[in-house]
PyMOL Python script that loads the backbone (N, CA, C, O; Angstrom):
from pymol import cmd

cmd.read_pdbstr("""\
ATOM      1  N   MET A   1      -6.395 100.604-155.556  1.00  0.00           N
ATOM      2  CA  MET A   1      -6.635 101.902-154.923  1.00  0.00           C
ATOM      3  C   MET A   1      -5.464 102.125-154.161  1.00  0.00           C
ATOM      4  O   MET A   1      -4.835 101.251-153.564  1.00  0.00           O
ATOM      5  N   ALA A   2      -5.113 103.728-154.223  1.00  0.00           N
ATOM      6  CA  ALA A   2      -4.002 104.071-153.491  1.00  0.00           C
ATOM      7  C   ALA A   2      -4.125 103.978-151.927  1.00  0.00           C
ATOM      8  O   ALA A   2      -5.237 103.999-151.400  1.00  0.00           O
ATOM      9  N   ASN A   3      -2.960 103.874-151.187  1.00  0.00           N
ATOM     10  CA  ASN A   3      -3.293 103.809-149.844  1.00  0.00           C
ATOM     11  C   ASN A   3      -2.750 105.138-149.221  1.00  0.00           C
ATOM     12  O   ASN A   3      -3.231 105.638-148.205  1.00  0.00           O
ATOM     13  N   ILE A   4      -1.745 105.639-149.897  1.00  0.00           N
ATOM     14  CA  ILE A   4      -0.754 106.898-149.478  1.00  0.00           C
ATOM     15  C   ILE A   4      -1.651 108.150-149.689  1.00  0.00           C
ATOM     16  O   ILE A   4      -2.411 108.265-150.650  1.00  0.00           O
ATOM     17  N   LYS A   5      -1.504 109.047-148.740  1.00  0.00           N
ATOM     18  CA  LYS A   5      -2.258 110.343-148.867  1.00  0.00           C
ATOM     19  C   LYS A   5      -1.961 110.889-150.007  1.00  0.00           C
ATOM     20  O   LYS A   5      -2.936 111.165-150.707  1.00  0.00           O
ATOM     21  N   SER A   6      -0.823 111.162-150.468  1.00  0.00           N
ATOM     22  CA  SER A   6      -0.349 111.784-151.521  1.00  0.00           C
ATOM     23  C   SER A   6      -0.486 111.231-152.971  1.00  0.00           C
ATOM     24  O   SER A   6      -0.435 111.907-153.998  1.00  0.00           O
ATOM     25  N   ALA A   7      -0.692 109.718-152.866  1.00  0.00           N
ATOM     26  CA  ALA A   7      -1.175 109.071-154.134  1.00  0.00           C
ATOM     27  C   ALA A   7      -2.568 109.502-154.405  1.00  0.00           C
ATOM     28  O   ALA A   7      -2.907 109.874-155.528  1.00  0.00           O
ATOM     29  N   LYS A   8      -3.461 109.453-153.296  1.00  0.00           N
ATOM     30  CA  LYS A   8      -4.937 109.958-153.302  1.00  0.00           C
ATOM     31  C   LYS A   8      -5.032 111.211-153.914  1.00  0.00           C
ATOM     32  O   LYS A   8      -5.856 111.429-154.803  1.00  0.00           O
ATOM     33  N   LYS A   9      -4.262 112.034-153.509  1.00  0.00           N
ATOM     34  CA  LYS A   9      -4.306 113.594-153.747  1.00  0.00           C
ATOM     35  C   LYS A   9      -4.005 113.515-155.335  1.00  0.00           C
ATOM     36  O   LYS A   9      -4.746 114.121-156.110  1.00  0.00           O
ATOM     37  N   ARG A  10      -2.957 112.794-155.783  1.00  0.00           N
ATOM     38  CA  ARG A  10      -2.486 112.991-157.255  1.00  0.00           C
ATOM     39  C   ARG A  10      -3.765 112.342-157.994  1.00  0.00           C
ATOM     40  O   ARG A  10      -4.202 112.927-158.985  1.00  0.00           O
ATOM     41  N   ILE A  11      -4.290 111.328-157.615  1.00  0.00           N
ATOM     42  CA  ILE A  11      -5.455 110.864-158.421  1.00  0.00           C
ATOM     43  C   ILE A  11      -6.502 111.815-158.581  1.00  0.00           C
ATOM     44  O   ILE A  11      -7.006 112.014-159.687  1.00  0.00           O
ATOM     45  N   SER A  12      -6.891 112.462-157.471  1.00  0.00           N
ATOM     46  CA  SER A  12      -7.710 113.758-157.495  1.00  0.00           C
ATOM     47  C   SER A  12      -7.437 114.765-158.384  1.00  0.00           C
ATOM     48  O   SER A  12      -8.297 115.213-159.143  1.00  0.00           O
ATOM     49  N   VAL A  13      -6.245 115.175-158.347  1.00  0.00           N
ATOM     50  CA  VAL A  13      -5.811 116.292-159.192  1.00  0.00           C
ATOM     51  C   VAL A  13      -5.701 115.806-160.554  1.00  0.00           C
ATOM     52  O   VAL A  13      -5.947 116.673-161.392  1.00  0.00           O
ATOM     53  N   ILE A  14      -5.415 114.715-160.987  1.00  0.00           N
ATOM     54  CA  ILE A  14      -5.207 114.194-162.236  1.00  0.00           C
ATOM     55  C   ILE A  14      -6.851 114.132-163.015  1.00  0.00           C
ATOM     56  O   ILE A  14      -7.147 114.378-164.184  1.00  0.00           O
ATOM     57  N   GLU A  15      -7.649 113.747-161.968  1.00  0.00           N
ATOM     58  CA  GLU A  15      -9.160 113.697-162.602  1.00  0.00           C
ATOM     59  C   GLU A  15      -9.432 114.975-162.934  1.00  0.00           C
ATOM     60  O   GLU A  15      -9.957 115.087-164.042  1.00  0.00           O
ATOM     61  N   LYS A  16      -9.215 116.150-162.234  1.00  0.00           N
ATOM     62  CA  LYS A  16      -9.683 117.586-162.300  1.00  0.00           C
ATOM     63  C   LYS A  16      -9.016 117.966-163.630  1.00  0.00           C
ATOM     64  O   LYS A  16      -9.727 118.419-164.527  1.00  0.00           O
ATOM     65  N   LYS A  17      -7.706 117.812-163.813  1.00  0.00           N
ATOM     66  CA  LYS A  17      -6.945 118.078-164.986  1.00  0.00           C
ATOM     67  C   LYS A  17      -7.514 117.449-166.064  1.00  0.00           C
ATOM     68  O   LYS A  17      -7.725 118.161-167.046  1.00  0.00           O
ATOM     69  N   THR A  18      -7.823 116.249-166.125  1.00  0.00           N
ATOM     70  CA  THR A  18      -8.332 115.558-167.206  1.00  0.00           C
ATOM     71  C   THR A  18      -9.757 116.012-167.745  1.00  0.00           C
ATOM     72  O   THR A  18     -10.032 116.107-168.941  1.00  0.00           O
ATOM     73  N   LEU A  19     -10.540 116.254-166.793  1.00  0.00           N
ATOM     74  CA  LEU A  19     -11.853 117.107-167.123  1.00  0.00           C
ATOM     75  C   LEU A  19     -11.769 118.409-167.695  1.00  0.00           C
ATOM     76  O   LEU A  19     -12.621 118.811-168.487  1.00  0.00           O
ATOM     77  N   ARG A  20     -10.783 119.096-167.336  1.00  0.00           N
ATOM     78  CA  ARG A  20     -10.394 120.439-167.787  1.00  0.00           C
ATOM     79  C   ARG A  20     -10.050 120.211-169.199  1.00  0.00           C
ATOM     80  O   ARG A  20     -10.703 120.724-170.108  1.00  0.00           O
ATOM     81  N   ASN A  21      -8.968 119.400-169.407  1.00  0.00           N
ATOM     82  CA  ASN A  21      -8.404 119.039-170.898  1.00  0.00           C
ATOM     83  C   ASN A  21      -9.715 118.622-171.862  1.00  0.00           C
ATOM     84  O   ASN A  21      -9.851 119.030-173.016  1.00  0.00           O
ATOM     85  N   LYS A  22     -10.520 117.855-171.265  1.00  0.00           N
ATOM     86  CA  LYS A  22     -11.645 117.394-172.146  1.00  0.00           C
ATOM     87  C   LYS A  22     -12.511 118.405-172.453  1.00  0.00           C
ATOM     88  O   LYS A  22     -13.016 118.465-173.574  1.00  0.00           O
ATOM     89  N   MET A  23     -12.748 119.215-171.594  1.00  0.00           N
ATOM     90  CA  MET A  23     -13.557 120.391-172.028  1.00  0.00           C
ATOM     91  C   MET A  23     -12.970 121.458-172.948  1.00  0.00           C
ATOM     92  O   MET A  23     -13.625 122.074-173.788  1.00  0.00           O
ATOM     93  N   ILE A  24     -11.920 121.585-172.750  1.00  0.00           N
ATOM     94  CA  ILE A  24     -11.125 122.504-173.878  1.00  0.00           C
ATOM     95  C   ILE A  24     -10.739 121.866-175.212  1.00  0.00           C
ATOM     96  O   ILE A  24     -10.477 122.552-176.200  1.00  0.00           O
ATOM     97  N   LYS A  25     -10.716 120.653-175.207  1.00  0.00           N
ATOM     98  CA  LYS A  25     -10.523 119.871-176.518  1.00  0.00           C
ATOM     99  C   LYS A  25     -11.877 119.846-177.340  1.00  0.00           C
ATOM    100  O   LYS A  25     -12.002 119.949-178.560  1.00  0.00           O
ATOM    101  N   SER A  26     -12.923 119.675-176.321  1.00  0.00           N
ATOM    102  CA  SER A  26     -14.377 119.706-176.893  1.00  0.00           C
ATOM    103  C   SER A  26     -14.586 120.978-177.686  1.00  0.00           C
ATOM    104  O   SER A  26     -14.977 121.008-178.853  1.00  0.00           O
ATOM    105  N   ARG A  27     -14.254 122.138-176.853  1.00  0.00           N
ATOM    106  CA  ARG A  27     -14.571 123.410-177.358  1.00  0.00           C
ATOM    107  C   ARG A  27     -13.766 123.661-178.713  1.00  0.00           C
ATOM    108  O   ARG A  27     -14.253 124.268-179.666  1.00  0.00           O
ATOM    109  N   VAL A  28     -12.688 123.211-178.694  1.00  0.00           N
ATOM    110  CA  VAL A  28     -12.016 123.247-180.064  1.00  0.00           C
ATOM    111  C   VAL A  28     -12.530 122.496-181.211  1.00  0.00           C
ATOM    112  O   VAL A  28     -12.686 122.929-182.353  1.00  0.00           O
ATOM    113  N   LYS A  29     -12.763 121.383-180.798  1.00  0.00           N
ATOM    114  CA  LYS A  29     -13.725 120.564-181.867  1.00  0.00           C
ATOM    115  C   LYS A  29     -14.865 121.239-182.399  1.00  0.00           C
ATOM    116  O   LYS A  29     -15.058 121.426-183.600  1.00  0.00           O
ATOM    117  N   THR A  30     -15.596 121.589-181.492  1.00  0.00           N
ATOM    118  CA  THR A  30     -16.829 122.532-182.025  1.00  0.00           C
ATOM    119  C   THR A  30     -16.548 123.641-182.721  1.00  0.00           C
ATOM    120  O   THR A  30     -17.190 124.015-183.702  1.00  0.00           O
ATOM    121  N   ALA A  31     -15.528 124.238-182.215  1.00  0.00           N
ATOM    122  CA  ALA A  31     -15.192 125.388-183.159  1.00  0.00           C
ATOM    123  C   ALA A  31     -14.732 125.065-184.518  1.00  0.00           C
ATOM    124  O   ALA A  31     -14.923 125.897-185.405  1.00  0.00           O
ATOM    125  N   ILE A  32     -14.107 123.876-184.798  1.00  0.00           N
ATOM    126  CA  ILE A  32     -13.522 123.505-185.698  1.00  0.00           C
ATOM    127  C   ILE A  32     -14.860 123.049-186.841  1.00  0.00           C
ATOM    128  O   ILE A  32     -14.907 123.343-188.036  1.00  0.00           O
ATOM    129  N   LYS A  33     -15.694 122.399-186.193  1.00  0.00           N
ATOM    130  CA  LYS A  33     -16.822 121.961-186.874  1.00  0.00           C
ATOM    131  C   LYS A  33     -17.610 123.095-187.470  1.00  0.00           C
ATOM    132  O   LYS A  33     -18.004 122.987-188.631  1.00  0.00           O
ATOM    133  N   LYS A  34     -17.874 124.192-186.754  1.00  0.00           N
ATOM    134  CA  LYS A  34     -18.409 125.355-187.275  1.00  0.00           C
ATOM    135  C   LYS A  34     -17.886 125.840-188.397  1.00  0.00           C
ATOM    136  O   LYS A  34     -18.603 126.232-189.318  1.00  0.00           O
ATOM    137  N   VAL A  35     -16.499 125.866-188.442  1.00  0.00           N
ATOM    138  CA  VAL A  35     -15.764 126.332-189.464  1.00  0.00           C
ATOM    139  C   VAL A  35     -16.058 125.458-190.843  1.00  0.00           C
ATOM    140  O   VAL A  35     -16.320 125.939-191.945  1.00  0.00           O
ATOM    141  N   ASP A  36     -15.962 124.243-190.549  1.00  0.00           N
ATOM    142  CA  ASP A  36     -16.246 123.329-191.675  1.00  0.00           C
ATOM    143  C   ASP A  36     -17.683 123.357-192.289  1.00  0.00           C
ATOM    144  O   ASP A  36     -17.945 123.216-193.483  1.00  0.00           O
ATOM    145  N   ALA A  37     -18.671 123.587-191.150  1.00  0.00           N
ATOM    146  CA  ALA A  37     -20.046 123.564-191.596  1.00  0.00           C
ATOM    147  C   ALA A  37     -20.142 125.041-192.715  1.00  0.00           C
ATOM    148  O   ALA A  37     -20.696 125.025-193.814  1.00  0.00           O
ATOM    149  N   ALA A  38     -19.566 126.047-192.191  1.00  0.00           N
ATOM    150  CA  ALA A  38     -19.787 127.417-192.981  1.00  0.00           C
ATOM    151  C   ALA A  38     -19.030 127.166-194.345  1.00  0.00           C
ATOM    152  O   ALA A  38     -19.398 127.768-195.353  1.00  0.00           O
ATOM    153  N   ILE A  39     -18.102 126.386-194.375  1.00  0.00           N
ATOM    154  CA  ILE A  39     -17.348 126.189-195.672  1.00  0.00           C
ATOM    155  C   ILE A  39     -18.332 125.389-196.479  1.00  0.00           C
ATOM    156  O   ILE A  39     -18.661 125.737-197.613  1.00  0.00           O
ATOM    157  N   ALA A  40     -18.792 124.333-195.895  1.00  0.00           N
ATOM    158  CA  ALA A  40     -19.740 123.448-196.712  1.00  0.00           C
ATOM    159  C   ALA A  40     -21.070 124.243-197.304  1.00  0.00           C
ATOM    160  O   ALA A  40     -21.498 124.094-198.449  1.00  0.00           O
ATOM    161  N   ALA A  41     -21.625 125.098-196.319  1.00  0.00           N
ATOM    162  CA  ALA A  41     -22.635 125.922-196.835  1.00  0.00           C
ATOM    163  C   ALA A  41     -22.280 127.120-197.913  1.00  0.00           C
ATOM    164  O   ALA A  41     -23.076 127.761-198.598  1.00  0.00           O
ATOM    165  N   GLY A  42     -20.868 127.225-197.856  1.00  0.00           N
ATOM    166  CA  GLY A  42     -20.591 128.252-198.915  1.00  0.00           C
ATOM    167  C   GLY A  42     -20.614 129.600-198.383  1.00  0.00           C
ATOM    168  O   GLY A  42     -20.339 130.543-199.125  1.00  0.00           O
ATOM    169  N   ASP A  43     -20.925 129.783-197.131  1.00  0.00           N
ATOM    170  CA  ASP A  43     -21.018 131.134-196.544  1.00  0.00           C
ATOM    171  C   ASP A  43     -19.639 131.781-196.115  1.00  0.00           C
ATOM    172  O   ASP A  43     -19.146 131.615-194.999  1.00  0.00           O
ATOM    173  N   LYS A  44     -19.112 132.482-197.052  1.00  0.00           N
ATOM    174  CA  LYS A  44     -17.628 133.243-196.844  1.00  0.00           C
ATOM    175  C   LYS A  44     -17.512 134.052-195.496  1.00  0.00           C
ATOM    176  O   LYS A  44     -16.605 133.765-194.715  1.00  0.00           O
ATOM    177  N   GLU A  45     -18.298 134.933-195.240  1.00  0.00           N
ATOM    178  CA  GLU A  45     -18.428 135.678-194.110  1.00  0.00           C
ATOM    179  C   GLU A  45     -18.498 134.868-192.853  1.00  0.00           C
ATOM    180  O   GLU A  45     -17.756 135.099-191.897  1.00  0.00           O
ATOM    181  N   ALA A  46     -19.412 133.898-192.863  1.00  0.00           N
ATOM    182  CA  ALA A  46     -19.698 132.937-191.489  1.00  0.00           C
ATOM    183  C   ALA A  46     -18.312 132.267-191.326  1.00  0.00           C
ATOM    184  O   ALA A  46     -17.753 132.238-190.230  1.00  0.00           O
ATOM    185  N   ALA A  47     -17.767 131.723-192.454  1.00  0.00           N
ATOM    186  CA  ALA A  47     -16.634 131.057-192.345  1.00  0.00           C
ATOM    187  C   ALA A  47     -15.412 131.740-191.627  1.00  0.00           C
ATOM    188  O   ALA A  47     -14.743 131.202-190.745  1.00  0.00           O
ATOM    189  N   ALA A  48     -15.243 132.844-192.068  1.00  0.00           N
ATOM    190  CA  ALA A  48     -14.229 133.771-191.786  1.00  0.00           C
ATOM    191  C   ALA A  48     -14.483 134.208-190.181  1.00  0.00           C
ATOM    192  O   ALA A  48     -13.484 134.402-189.488  1.00  0.00           O
ATOM    193  N   ALA A  49     -15.715 134.351-189.639  1.00  0.00           N
ATOM    194  CA  ALA A  49     -15.958 134.715-188.345  1.00  0.00           C
ATOM    195  C   ALA A  49     -15.616 133.467-187.674  1.00  0.00           C
ATOM    196  O   ALA A  49     -14.818 133.496-186.737  1.00  0.00           O
ATOM    197  N   ALA A  50     -16.153 132.349-188.070  1.00  0.00           N
ATOM    198  CA  ALA A  50     -15.942 131.124-187.249  1.00  0.00           C
ATOM    199  C   ALA A  50     -14.448 130.784-187.122  1.00  0.00           C
ATOM    200  O   ALA A  50     -13.893 130.448-186.076  1.00  0.00           O
ATOM    201  N   LEU A  51     -13.855 130.918-188.363  1.00  0.00           N
ATOM    202  CA  LEU A  51     -12.230 130.793-188.341  1.00  0.00           C
ATOM    203  C   LEU A  51     -11.493 131.455-187.168  1.00  0.00           C
ATOM    204  O   LEU A  51     -10.680 130.848-186.471  1.00  0.00           O
ATOM    205  N   LEU A  52     -11.876 132.905-186.976  1.00  0.00           N
ATOM    206  CA  LEU A  52     -11.305 133.672-185.980  1.00  0.00           C
ATOM    207  C   LEU A  52     -11.644 133.206-184.798  1.00  0.00           C
ATOM    208  O   LEU A  52     -10.770 133.186-183.932  1.00  0.00           O
ATOM    209  N   ALA A  53     -12.970 132.730-184.490  1.00  0.00           N
ATOM    210  CA  ALA A  53     -13.204 132.075-183.314  1.00  0.00           C
ATOM    211  C   ALA A  53     -12.182 130.818-182.849  1.00  0.00           C
ATOM    212  O   ALA A  53     -11.425 130.706-181.885  1.00  0.00           O
ATOM    213  N   ALA A  54     -12.516 129.895-184.010  1.00  0.00           N
ATOM    214  CA  ALA A  54     -11.777 128.702-183.951  1.00  0.00           C
ATOM    215  C   ALA A  54     -10.039 128.903-183.551  1.00  0.00           C
ATOM    216  O   ALA A  54      -9.435 128.253-182.698  1.00  0.00           O
ATOM    217  N   THR A  55      -9.537 129.861-184.329  1.00  0.00           N
ATOM    218  CA  THR A  55      -8.154 130.223-184.182  1.00  0.00           C
ATOM    219  C   THR A  55      -7.932 130.596-182.709  1.00  0.00           C
ATOM    220  O   THR A  55      -6.955 130.132-182.121  1.00  0.00           O
ATOM    221  N   SER A  56      -8.669 131.295-182.179  1.00  0.00           N
ATOM    222  CA  SER A  56      -8.577 131.909-180.670  1.00  0.00           C
ATOM    223  C   SER A  56      -8.523 130.623-179.935  1.00  0.00           C
ATOM    224  O   SER A  56      -7.527 130.459-179.231  1.00  0.00           O
ATOM    225  N   GLU A  57      -9.492 129.597-179.971  1.00  0.00           N
ATOM    226  CA  GLU A  57      -9.791 128.558-179.186  1.00  0.00           C
ATOM    227  C   GLU A  57      -8.570 127.733-179.144  1.00  0.00           C
ATOM    228  O   GLU A  57      -8.086 127.338-178.083  1.00  0.00           O
ATOM    229  N   ILE A  58      -8.009 127.442-180.458  1.00  0.00           N
ATOM    230  CA  ILE A  58      -6.874 126.478-180.725  1.00  0.00           C
ATOM    231  C   ILE A  58      -5.426 127.322-180.007  1.00  0.00           C
ATOM    232  O   ILE A  58      -4.475 126.732-179.495  1.00  0.00           O
ATOM    233  N   SER A  59      -5.544 128.535-180.111  1.00  0.00           N
ATOM    234  CA  SER A  59      -4.208 129.257-179.625  1.00  0.00           C
ATOM    235  C   SER A  59      -4.222 129.097-178.083  1.00  0.00           C
ATOM    236  O   SER A  59      -3.158 128.886-177.501  1.00  0.00           O
ATOM    237  N   LYS A  60      -5.369 129.187-177.414  1.00  0.00           N
ATOM    238  CA  LYS A  60      -5.628 129.072-175.992  1.00  0.00           C
ATOM    239  C   LYS A  60      -5.193 127.804-175.598  1.00  0.00           C
ATOM    240  O   LYS A  60      -4.415 127.688-174.651  1.00  0.00           O
ATOM    241  N   ALA A  61      -5.676 126.687-176.322  1.00  0.00           N
ATOM    242  CA  ALA A  61      -5.357 125.418-175.879  1.00  0.00           C
ATOM    243  C   ALA A  61      -4.017 125.100-176.172  1.00  0.00           C
ATOM    244  O   ALA A  61      -3.543 124.211-175.464  1.00  0.00           O
ATOM    245  N   ALA A  62      -3.224 125.628-177.091  1.00  0.00           N
ATOM    246  CA  ALA A  62      -1.850 125.410-177.133  1.00  0.00           C
ATOM    247  C   ALA A  62      -1.283 126.070-175.930  1.00  0.00           C
ATOM    248  O   ALA A  62      -0.528 125.461-175.172  1.00  0.00           O
ATOM    249  N   SER A  63      -1.599 127.179-175.762  1.00  0.00           N
ATOM    250  CA  SER A  63      -0.925 127.941-174.598  1.00  0.00           C
ATOM    251  C   SER A  63      -1.088 127.317-173.144  1.00  0.00           C
ATOM    252  O   SER A  63      -0.410 127.604-172.158  1.00  0.00           O
ATOM    253  N   LYS A  64      -2.025 126.497-173.213  1.00  0.00           N
ATOM    254  CA  LYS A  64      -2.197 125.778-171.895  1.00  0.00           C
ATOM    255  C   LYS A  64      -1.643 124.474-171.857  1.00  0.00           C
ATOM    256  O   LYS A  64      -1.686 123.765-170.851  1.00  0.00           O
ATOM    257  N   GLY A  65      -1.068 124.107-173.050  1.00  0.00           N
ATOM    258  CA  GLY A  65      -0.438 122.893-173.104  1.00  0.00           C
ATOM    259  C   GLY A  65      -1.027 121.679-173.453  1.00  0.00           C
ATOM    260  O   GLY A  65      -0.401 120.619-173.470  1.00  0.00           O
ATOM    261  N   ILE A  66      -2.565 121.829-173.817  1.00  0.00           N
ATOM    262  CA  ILE A  66      -3.350 120.881-174.184  1.00  0.00           C
ATOM    263  C   ILE A  66      -3.055 120.333-175.655  1.00  0.00           C
ATOM    264  O   ILE A  66      -3.202 119.161-176.004  1.00  0.00           O
ATOM    265  N   TYR A  67      -2.670 121.253-176.352  1.00  0.00           N
ATOM    266  CA  TYR A  67      -1.992 120.738-177.761  1.00  0.00           C
ATOM    267  C   TYR A  67      -0.809 121.379-178.006  1.00  0.00           C
ATOM    268  O   TYR A  67      -0.615 122.556-177.703  1.00  0.00           O
ATOM    269  N   HIS A  68       0.135 120.540-178.632  1.00  0.00           N
ATOM    270  CA  HIS A  68       1.561 120.970-179.114  1.00  0.00           C
ATOM    271  C   HIS A  68       1.350 122.117-179.839  1.00  0.00           C
ATOM    272  O   HIS A  68       0.347 122.301-180.528  1.00  0.00           O
ATOM    273  N   LYS A  69       2.372 122.995-179.695  1.00  0.00           N
ATOM    274  CA  LYS A  69       2.241 124.283-180.710  1.00  0.00           C
ATOM    275  C   LYS A  69       2.410 123.821-182.042  1.00  0.00           C
ATOM    276  O   LYS A  69       1.906 124.561-182.888  1.00  0.00           O
ATOM    277  N   ASN A  70       2.969 122.820-182.455  1.00  0.00           N
ATOM    278  CA  ASN A  70       2.918 122.589-184.071  1.00  0.00           C
ATOM    279  C   ASN A  70       1.526 121.908-184.376  1.00  0.00           C
ATOM    280  O   ASN A  70       1.097 122.021-185.524  1.00  0.00           O
ATOM    281  N   THR A  71       0.826 121.248-183.493  1.00  0.00           N
ATOM    282  CA  THR A  71      -0.388 120.731-183.854  1.00  0.00           C
ATOM    283  C   THR A  71      -1.172 121.919-184.050  1.00  0.00           C
ATOM    284  O   THR A  71      -1.537 122.143-185.204  1.00  0.00           O
ATOM    285  N   ALA A  72      -1.500 122.725-183.139  1.00  0.00           N
ATOM    286  CA  ALA A  72      -2.172 123.936-183.166  1.00  0.00           C
ATOM    287  C   ALA A  72      -2.050 124.583-184.426  1.00  0.00           C
ATOM    288  O   ALA A  72      -2.967 124.889-185.189  1.00  0.00           O
ATOM    289  N   SER A  73      -0.552 124.804-184.603  1.00  0.00           N
ATOM    290  CA  SER A  73      -0.368 125.706-185.933  1.00  0.00           C
ATOM    291  C   SER A  73      -0.654 124.914-187.147  1.00  0.00           C
ATOM    292  O   SER A  73      -0.945 125.516-188.180  1.00  0.00           O
ATOM    293  N   ARG A  74      -0.597 123.579-187.126  1.00  0.00           N
ATOM    294  CA  ARG A  74      -1.293 122.651-188.446  1.00  0.00           C
ATOM    295  C   ARG A  74      -2.787 122.890-188.616  1.00  0.00           C
ATOM    296  O   ARG A  74      -3.242 123.058-189.748  1.00  0.00           O
ATOM    297  N   LYS A  75      -3.545 122.911-187.572  1.00  0.00           N
ATOM    298  CA  LYS A  75      -4.831 122.962-187.448  1.00  0.00           C
ATOM    299  C   LYS A  75      -5.388 124.358-187.905  1.00  0.00           C
ATOM    300  O   LYS A  75      -6.462 124.417-188.503  1.00  0.00           O
ATOM    301  N   ILE A  76      -4.724 125.374-187.649  1.00  0.00           N
ATOM    302  CA  ILE A  76      -5.082 126.821-188.007  1.00  0.00           C
ATOM    303  C   ILE A  76      -4.779 126.847-189.376  1.00  0.00           C
ATOM    304  O   ILE A  76      -5.526 127.362-190.208  1.00  0.00           O
ATOM    305  N   SER A  77      -3.737 126.325-189.633  1.00  0.00           N
ATOM    306  CA  SER A  77      -2.986 126.619-190.999  1.00  0.00           C
ATOM    307  C   SER A  77      -4.042 125.680-192.251  1.00  0.00           C
ATOM    308  O   SER A  77      -4.196 126.064-193.410  1.00  0.00           O
ATOM    309  N   ARG A  78      -4.568 124.616-191.755  1.00  0.00           N
ATOM    310  CA  ARG A  78      -5.377 123.937-192.602  1.00  0.00           C
ATOM    311  C   ARG A  78      -6.725 124.473-192.780  1.00  0.00           C
ATOM    312  O   ARG A  78      -7.299 124.435-193.868  1.00  0.00           O
ATOM    313  N   MET A  79      -7.264 124.999-191.659  1.00  0.00           N
ATOM    314  CA  MET A  79      -8.533 125.758-191.830  1.00  0.00           C
ATOM    315  C   MET A  79      -8.071 127.166-192.575  1.00  0.00           C
ATOM    316  O   MET A  79      -8.846 127.436-193.493  1.00  0.00           O
ATOM    317  N   ASN A  80      -7.227 127.926-192.443  1.00  0.00           N
ATOM    318  CA  ASN A  80      -7.091 128.977-193.192  1.00  0.00           C
ATOM    319  C   ASN A  80      -6.910 128.695-194.632  1.00  0.00           C
ATOM    320  O   ASN A  80      -7.343 129.558-195.395  1.00  0.00           O
ATOM    321  N   LEU A  81      -6.390 127.723-195.112  1.00  0.00           N
ATOM    322  CA  LEU A  81      -6.203 127.452-196.401  1.00  0.00           C
ATOM    323  C   LEU A  81      -7.654 126.995-197.018  1.00  0.00           C
ATOM    324  O   LEU A  81      -7.944 127.357-198.158  1.00  0.00           O
ATOM    325  N   ALA A  82      -8.547 126.205-196.257  1.00  0.00           N
ATOM    326  CA  ALA A  82     -10.036 125.910-196.839  1.00  0.00           C
ATOM    327  C   ALA A  82     -10.797 126.952-196.845  1.00  0.00           C
ATOM    328  O   ALA A  82     -11.788 126.933-197.575  1.00  0.00           O
ATOM    329  N   VAL A  83     -10.520 128.086-196.050  1.00  0.00           N
ATOM    330  CA  VAL A  83     -11.345 129.320-196.031  1.00  0.00           C
ATOM    331  C   VAL A  83     -11.012 130.136-197.248  1.00  0.00           C
ATOM    332  O   VAL A  83     -11.834 130.725-197.949  1.00  0.00           O
ATOM    333  N   ASN A  84      -9.630 130.101-197.428  1.00  0.00           N
ATOM    334  CA  ASN A  84      -9.055 130.951-198.535  1.00  0.00           C
ATOM    335  C   ASN A  84      -9.381 130.413-199.984  1.00  0.00           C
ATOM    336  O   ASN A  84      -9.478 131.109-200.995  1.00  0.00           O
ATOM    337  N   LYS A  85      -9.542 128.949-199.887  1.00  0.00           N
ATOM    338  CA  LYS A  85      -9.875 128.300-201.154  1.00  0.00           C
ATOM    339  C   LYS A  85     -11.476 128.631-201.607  1.00  0.00           C
ATOM    340  O   LYS A  85     -11.915 128.307-202.710  1.00  0.00           O
ATOM    341  N   MET A  86     -12.153 129.224-200.729  1.00  0.00           N
ATOM    342  CA  MET A  86     -13.565 129.538-200.974  1.00  0.00           C
ATOM    343  C   MET A  86     -13.609 130.607-202.009  1.00  0.00           C
ATOM    344  O   MET A  86     -14.412 130.579-202.941  1.00  0.00           O
ATOM    345  N   ALA A  87     -12.639 131.648-201.809  1.00  0.00           N
ATOM    346  CA  ALA A  87     -12.755 132.867-202.745  1.00  0.00           C
ATOM    347  C   ALA A  87     -12.628 132.701-204.192  1.00  0.00           C
ATOM    348  O   ALA A  87     -12.721 133.678-204.936  1.00  0.00           O
TER     349      ALA A  87
END
""", "prot")
cmd.dss("prot")
cmd.show_as("cartoon", "prot")
cmd.util.cbc("prot")
cmd.orient("prot")
């Protein structure tokens, strides 16, 4: 355990940031699962709507530094491809 005041503060701050990052990653994963479920069900409209929401969540996560921009771009690209293949 840390003895120095600044080290104790860093531990506290890191815990808060870790929790925030986990929440955002979880939100992204849920959005991606909704897109996958709509694709599996064969519902083009629901998939398109879910894709829009998921794209927004992924972009927000990338802008906050939770995902690298290339990782976010790859995830969005793969979902777009999957939804477009439905047509």
